[in-house]
NUDREN-827804 format. One record per residue: z, y, x of N, C-alpha, C, O in turn; residue number from 1. Coordinates in Angstrom, 1 decimal. Atoms other than C-alpha are relative to their C-alpha. Layout:
<sites>
<site><n_w>Z</n_w><n_v>Y</n_v><n_u>X</n_u><ca_w>Z</ca_w><ca_v>Y</ca_v><ca_u>X</ca_u><c_w>Z</c_w><c_v>Y</c_v><c_u>X</c_u><o_w>Z</o_w><o_v>Y</o_v><o_u>X</o_u><k>NUM</k></site>
...
</sites>
This chain:
<sites>
<site><n_w>0.3</n_w><n_v>-1.4</n_v><n_u>0.1</n_u><ca_w>-3.8</ca_w><ca_v>-13.1</ca_v><ca_u>-28.1</ca_u><c_w>0.8</c_w><c_v>0.8</c_v><c_u>0.9</c_u><o_w>0.3</o_w><o_v>1.7</o_v><o_u>1.7</o_u><k>1</k></site>
<site><n_w>-0.9</n_w><n_v>-0.7</n_v><n_u>-0.9</n_u><ca_w>-0.8</ca_w><ca_v>-11.8</ca_v><ca_u>-26.3</ca_u><c_w>-0.3</c_w><c_v>-0.3</c_v><c_u>1.5</c_u><o_w>-0.2</o_w><o_v>0.6</o_v><o_u>2.3</o_u><k>2</k></site>
<site><n_w>0.3</n_w><n_v>0.3</n_v><n_u>-1.4</n_u><ca_w>-1.7</ca_w><ca_v>-13.6</ca_v><ca_u>-23.1</ca_u><c_w>-1.2</c_w><c_v>0.7</c_v><c_u>0.5</c_u><o_w>-1.3</o_w><o_v>1.0</o_v><o_u>1.7</o_u><k>3</k></site>
<site><n_w>1.2</n_w><n_v>-0.7</n_v><n_u>-0.4</n_u><ca_w>-5.1</ca_w><ca_v>-12.0</ca_v><ca_u>-23.1</ca_u><c_w>0.3</c_w><c_v>1.5</c_v><c_u>0.3</c_u><o_w>-0.2</o_w><o_v>2.1</o_v><o_u>1.2</o_u><k>4</k></site>
<site><n_w>-0.4</n_w><n_v>-1.4</n_v><n_u>-0.2</n_u><ca_w>-3.5</ca_w><ca_v>-8.5</ca_v><ca_u>-23.4</ca_u><c_w>0.8</c_w><c_v>0.1</c_v><c_u>1.3</c_u><o_w>0.5</o_w><o_v>1.0</o_v><o_u>2.0</o_u><k>5</k></site>
<site><n_w>-0.8</n_w><n_v>0.0</n_v><n_u>-1.3</n_u><ca_w>-1.0</ca_w><ca_v>-9.3</ca_v><ca_u>-20.6</ca_u><c_w>-1.0</c_w><c_v>-0.1</c_v><c_u>1.2</c_u><o_w>-0.8</o_w><o_v>0.5</o_v><o_u>2.2</o_u><k>6</k></site>
<site><n_w>1.0</n_w><n_v>0.2</n_v><n_u>-1.1</n_u><ca_w>-3.9</ca_w><ca_v>-10.5</ca_v><ca_u>-18.4</ca_u><c_w>-0.8</c_w><c_v>1.2</c_v><c_u>0.2</c_u><o_w>-1.0</o_w><o_v>1.6</o_v><o_u>1.4</o_u><k>7</k></site>
<site><n_w>0.8</n_w><n_v>-1.2</n_v><n_u>-0.1</n_u><ca_w>-5.9</ca_w><ca_v>-7.4</ca_v><ca_u>-19.1</ca_u><c_w>0.9</c_w><c_v>1.1</c_v><c_u>0.6</c_u><o_w>0.4</o_w><o_v>1.9</o_v><o_u>1.5</o_u><k>8</k></site>
<site><n_w>-0.9</n_w><n_v>-1.0</n_v><n_u>-0.6</n_u><ca_w>-2.9</ca_w><ca_v>-5.1</ca_v><ca_u>-18.3</ca_u><c_w>0.3</c_w><c_v>-0.3</c_v><c_u>1.5</c_u><o_w>0.2</o_w><o_v>0.6</o_v><o_u>2.3</o_u><k>9</k></site>
<site><n_w>-0.2</n_w><n_v>0.4</n_v><n_u>-1.4</n_u><ca_w>-2.2</ca_w><ca_v>-7.0</ca_v><ca_u>-15.1</ca_u><c_w>-1.2</c_w><c_v>0.2</c_v><c_u>0.9</c_u><o_w>-1.1</o_w><o_v>0.6</o_v><o_u>2.0</o_u><k>10</k></site>
<site><n_w>1.2</n_w><n_v>-0.2</n_v><n_u>-0.8</n_u><ca_w>-5.8</ca_w><ca_v>-6.8</ca_v><ca_u>-14.0</ca_u><c_w>-0.2</c_w><c_v>1.5</c_v><c_u>0.2</c_u><o_w>-0.6</o_w><o_v>1.9</o_v><o_u>1.3</o_u><k>11</k></site>
<site><n_w>0.1</n_w><n_v>-1.5</n_v><n_u>-0.2</n_u><ca_w>-5.8</ca_w><ca_v>-3.0</ca_v><ca_u>-14.6</ca_u><c_w>1.0</c_w><c_v>0.5</c_v><c_u>1.0</c_u><o_w>0.6</o_w><o_v>1.3</o_v><o_u>1.8</o_u><k>12</k></site>
<site><n_w>-1.0</n_w><n_v>-0.4</n_v><n_u>-1.0</n_u><ca_w>-2.6</ca_w><ca_v>-2.7</ca_v><ca_u>-12.6</ca_u><c_w>-0.5</c_w><c_v>-0.4</c_v><c_u>1.4</c_u><o_w>-0.3</o_w><o_v>0.3</o_v><o_u>2.4</o_u><k>13</k></site>
<site><n_w>0.5</n_w><n_v>0.5</n_v><n_u>-1.3</n_u><ca_w>-4.1</ca_w><ca_v>-4.8</ca_v><ca_u>-9.8</ca_u><c_w>-1.1</c_w><c_v>0.9</c_v><c_u>0.6</c_u><o_w>-1.1</o_w><o_v>1.3</o_v><o_u>1.7</o_u><k>14</k></site>
<site><n_w>1.1</n_w><n_v>-0.9</n_v><n_u>-0.4</n_u><ca_w>-7.3</ca_w><ca_v>-2.7</ca_v><ca_u>-9.7</ca_u><c_w>0.5</c_w><c_v>1.4</c_v><c_u>0.4</c_u><o_w>0.0</o_w><o_v>2.0</o_v><o_u>1.3</o_u><k>15</k></site>
<site><n_w>-0.6</n_w><n_v>-1.3</n_v><n_u>-0.3</n_u><ca_w>-5.3</ca_w><ca_v>0.5</ca_v><ca_u>-9.8</ca_u><c_w>0.7</c_w><c_v>0.0</c_v><c_u>1.3</c_u><o_w>0.6</o_w><o_v>1.0</o_v><o_u>2.1</o_u><k>16</k></site>
<site><n_w>-0.6</n_w><n_v>0.1</n_v><n_u>-1.3</n_u><ca_w>-3.2</ca_w><ca_v>-0.6</ca_v><ca_u>-6.9</ca_u><c_w>-0.9</c_w><c_v>-0.2</c_v><c_u>1.2</c_u><o_w>-0.7</o_w><o_v>0.4</o_v><o_u>2.3</o_u><k>17</k></site>
<site><n_w>1.0</n_w><n_v>0.2</n_v><n_u>-1.0</n_u><ca_w>-6.2</ca_w><ca_v>-1.7</ca_v><ca_u>-4.9</ca_u><c_w>-0.7</c_w><c_v>1.4</c_v><c_u>0.3</c_u><o_w>-0.9</o_w><o_v>1.7</o_v><o_u>1.5</o_u><k>18</k></site>
<site><n_w>0.7</n_w><n_v>-1.3</n_v><n_u>-0.2</n_u><ca_w>-7.9</ca_w><ca_v>1.7</ca_v><ca_u>-5.5</ca_u><c_w>1.0</c_w><c_v>1.0</c_v><c_u>0.7</c_u><o_w>0.6</o_w><o_v>1.7</o_v><o_u>1.6</o_u><k>19</k></site>
<site><n_w>-1.0</n_w><n_v>-0.9</n_v><n_u>-0.6</n_u><ca_w>-4.6</ca_w><ca_v>3.5</ca_v><ca_u>-4.5</ca_u><c_w>0.1</c_w><c_v>-0.3</c_v><c_u>1.5</c_u><o_w>0.2</o_w><o_v>0.6</o_v><o_u>2.3</o_u><k>20</k></site>
<site><n_w>-0.2</n_w><n_v>0.4</n_v><n_u>-1.4</n_u><ca_w>-4.2</ca_w><ca_v>1.5</ca_v><ca_u>-1.3</ca_u><c_w>-1.3</c_w><c_v>0.3</c_v><c_u>0.9</c_u><o_w>-1.1</o_w><o_v>0.6</o_v><o_u>2.1</o_u><k>21</k></site>
<site><n_w>1.3</n_w><n_v>-0.2</n_v><n_u>-0.7</n_u><ca_w>-7.9</ca_w><ca_v>2.0</ca_v><ca_u>-0.2</ca_u><c_w>-0.5</c_w><c_v>1.4</c_v><c_u>-0.1</c_u><o_w>-1.6</o_w><o_v>1.8</o_v><o_u>0.4</o_u><k>22</k></site>
<site><n_w>0.3</n_w><n_v>-1.4</n_v><n_u>0.2</n_u><ca_w>-7.9</ca_w><ca_v>5.7</ca_v><ca_u>-1.1</ca_u><c_w>-0.1</c_w><c_v>0.7</c_v><c_u>1.4</c_u><o_w>0.8</o_w><o_v>0.5</o_v><o_u>2.2</o_u><k>23</k></site>
<site><n_w>0.1</n_w><n_v>-0.6</n_v><n_u>-1.3</n_u><ca_w>-9.1</ca_w><ca_v>7.8</ca_v><ca_u>1.9</ca_u><c_w>1.1</c_w><c_v>1.0</c_v><c_u>0.3</c_u><o_w>1.5</o_w><o_v>1.2</o_v><o_u>1.4</o_u><k>24</k></site>
<site><n_w>-1.1</n_w><n_v>-0.9</n_v><n_u>-0.3</n_u><ca_w>-6.3</ca_w><ca_v>10.3</ca_v><ca_u>1.4</ca_u><c_w>1.3</c_w><c_v>-0.7</c_v><c_u>0.4</c_u><o_w>2.2</o_w><o_v>0.0</o_v><o_u>0.8</o_u><k>25</k></site>
<site><n_w>-1.2</n_w><n_v>0.8</n_v><n_u>-0.4</n_u><ca_w>-3.7</ca_w><ca_v>7.5</ca_v><ca_u>2.0</ca_u><c_w>-0.1</c_w><c_v>-0.5</c_v><c_u>1.4</c_u><o_w>0.8</o_w><o_v>-1.1</o_v><o_u>1.9</o_u><k>26</k></site>
<site><n_w>0.3</n_w><n_v>0.6</n_v><n_u>-1.3</n_u><ca_w>-5.3</ca_w><ca_v>6.5</ca_v><ca_u>5.3</ca_u><c_w>1.0</c_w><c_v>0.4</c_v><c_u>1.1</c_u><o_w>1.6</o_w><o_v>-0.4</o_v><o_u>1.8</o_u><k>27</k></site>
<site><n_w>-0.9</n_w><n_v>-0.6</n_v><n_u>-1.0</n_u><ca_w>-3.1</ca_w><ca_v>8.8</ca_v><ca_u>7.5</ca_u><c_w>1.4</c_w><c_v>-0.6</c_v><c_u>-0.2</c_u><o_w>2.0</o_w><o_v>-0.9</o_v><o_u>0.8</o_u><k>28</k></site>
<site><n_w>-1.4</n_w><n_v>0.5</n_v><n_u>0.2</n_u><ca_w>0.1</ca_w><ca_v>7.6</ca_v><ca_u>5.9</ca_u><c_w>0.1</c_w><c_v>-1.4</c_v><c_u>0.4</c_u><o_w>1.1</o_w><o_v>-1.8</o_v><o_u>0.9</o_u><k>29</k></site>
<site><n_w>0.0</n_w><n_v>1.4</n_v><n_u>-0.3</n_u><ca_w>-0.8</ca_w><ca_v>4.0</ca_v><ca_u>6.3</ca_u><c_w>-0.1</c_w><c_v>-0.2</c_v><c_u>1.6</c_u><o_w>0.6</o_w><o_v>-1.1</o_v><o_u>2.1</o_u><k>30</k></site>
<site><n_w>0.1</n_w><n_v>0.0</n_v><n_u>-1.5</n_u><ca_w>-1.7</ca_w><ca_v>4.6</ca_v><ca_u>10.0</ca_u><c_w>1.3</c_w><c_v>0.3</c_v><c_u>0.6</c_u><o_w>1.7</o_w><o_v>-0.3</o_v><o_u>1.6</o_u><k>31</k></site>
<site><n_w>-1.3</n_w><n_v>-0.4</n_v><n_u>-0.5</n_u><ca_w>1.6</ca_w><ca_v>6.3</ca_v><ca_u>10.6</ca_u><c_w>1.0</c_w><c_v>-1.2</c_v><c_u>-0.2</c_u><o_w>1.8</o_w><o_v>-1.5</o_v><o_u>0.7</o_u><k>32</k></site>
<site><n_w>-0.8</n_w><n_v>1.1</n_v><n_u>0.2</n_u><ca_w>3.4</ca_w><ca_v>3.4</ca_v><ca_u>9.0</ca_u><c_w>-0.2</c_w><c_v>-1.2</c_v><c_u>0.9</c_u><o_w>0.7</o_w><o_v>-1.9</o_v><o_u>1.3</o_u><k>33</k></site>
<site><n_w>0.4</n_w><n_v>1.1</n_v><n_u>-0.9</n_u><ca_w>1.5</ca_w><ca_v>0.9</ca_v><ca_u>11.1</ca_u><c_w>0.6</c_w><c_v>0.2</c_v><c_u>1.4</c_u><o_w>0.8</o_w><o_v>-0.7</o_v><o_u>2.2</o_u><k>34</k></site>
<site><n_w>-0.5</n_w><n_v>-0.3</n_v><n_u>-1.4</n_u><ca_w>2.8</ca_w><ca_v>2.7</ca_v><ca_u>14.3</ca_u><c_w>1.5</c_w><c_v>0.0</c_v><c_u>0.1</c_u><o_w>2.0</o_w><o_v>0.1</o_v><o_u>1.2</o_u><k>35</k></site>
<site><n_w>-1.5</n_w><n_v>0.0</n_v><n_u>0.0</n_u><ca_w>6.5</ca_w><ca_v>2.6</ca_v><ca_u>13.3</ca_u><c_w>0.6</c_w><c_v>-1.1</c_v><c_u>0.9</c_u><o_w>1.5</o_w><o_v>-0.7</o_v><o_u>1.7</o_u><k>36</k></site>
<site><n_w>-0.6</n_w><n_v>1.0</n_v><n_u>-0.9</n_u><ca_w>7.3</ca_w><ca_v>-0.7</ca_v><ca_u>15.1</ca_u><c_w>-0.2</c_w><c_v>0.4</c_v><c_u>1.5</c_u><o_w>0.6</o_w><o_v>0.0</o_v><o_u>2.3</o_u><k>37</k></site>
<site><n_w>0.3</n_w><n_v>-0.3</n_v><n_u>-1.4</n_u><ca_w>5.7</ca_w><ca_v>0.6</ca_v><ca_u>18.3</ca_u><c_w>0.7</c_w><c_v>1.3</c_v><c_u>0.4</c_u><o_w>1.0</o_w><o_v>1.5</o_v><o_u>1.6</o_u><k>38</k></site>
<site><n_w>-0.7</n_w><n_v>-1.2</n_v><n_u>-0.3</n_u><ca_w>7.5</ca_w><ca_v>4.0</ca_v><ca_u>18.1</ca_u><c_w>1.4</c_w><c_v>-0.3</c_v><c_u>0.5</c_u><o_w>1.9</o_w><o_v>0.5</o_v><o_u>1.3</o_u><k>39</k></site>
<site><n_w>-1.4</n_w><n_v>0.3</n_v><n_u>-0.5</n_u><ca_w>10.9</ca_w><ca_v>2.3</ca_v><ca_u>18.6</ca_u><c_w>0.0</c_w><c_v>-0.3</c_v><c_u>1.5</c_u><o_w>1.1</o_w><o_v>0.0</o_v><o_u>2.1</o_u><k>40</k></site>
<site><n_w>0.0</n_w><n_v>0.4</n_v><n_u>-1.4</n_u><ca_w>9.9</ca_w><ca_v>1.1</ca_v><ca_u>22.0</ca_u><c_w>-0.1</c_w><c_v>1.2</c_v><c_u>0.9</c_u><o_w>0.3</o_w><o_v>1.2</o_v><o_u>2.1</o_u><k>41</k></site>
<site><n_w>0.2</n_w><n_v>-1.1</n_v><n_u>-0.8</n_u><ca_w>9.1</ca_w><ca_v>4.6</ca_v><ca_u>23.2</ca_u><c_w>1.3</c_w><c_v>0.9</c_v><c_u>0.1</c_u><o_w>1.4</o_w><o_v>1.7</o_v><o_u>1.0</o_u><k>42</k></site>
<site><n_w>-1.2</n_w><n_v>-0.8</n_v><n_u>0.0</n_u><ca_w>12.6</ca_w><ca_v>6.0</ca_v><ca_u>22.5</ca_u><c_w>0.9</c_w><c_v>-0.5</c_v><c_u>1.1</c_u><o_w>0.9</o_w><o_v>-1.7</o_v><o_u>1.5</o_u><k>43</k></site>
<site><n_w>-0.9</n_w><n_v>0.4</n_v><n_u>-1.1</n_u><ca_w>15.2</ca_w><ca_v>6.0</ca_v><ca_u>25.3</ca_u><c_w>1.2</c_w><c_v>-0.7</c_v><c_u>-0.6</c_u><o_w>1.6</o_w><o_v>-0.3</o_v><o_u>-1.7</o_u><k>44</k></site>
<site><n_w>-1.2</n_w><n_v>0.8</n_v><n_u>0.5</n_u><ca_w>18.1</ca_w><ca_v>3.6</ca_v><ca_u>24.9</ca_u><c_w>1.2</c_w><c_v>0.9</c_v><c_u>0.0</c_u><o_w>1.4</o_w><o_v>1.9</o_v><o_u>0.9</o_u><k>45</k></site>
<site><n_w>-1.2</n_w><n_v>-0.8</n_v><n_u>0.1</n_u><ca_w>21.4</ca_w><ca_v>5.1</ca_v><ca_u>23.9</ca_u><c_w>1.1</c_w><c_v>-0.4</c_v><c_u>0.9</c_u><o_w>2.2</o_w><o_v>0.2</o_v><o_u>0.9</o_u><k>46</k></site>
</sites>
């Protein structure tokens, strides 16, 4: 019984995380994060 409840809670957490990650309002933030490694190359050396 406990394992079924734990499985259901983990499934709800997974689906919630998936919805959060694919939310259209998060797209800009993820695009900015994807560009971070490339931004370091554009800075002038110290």
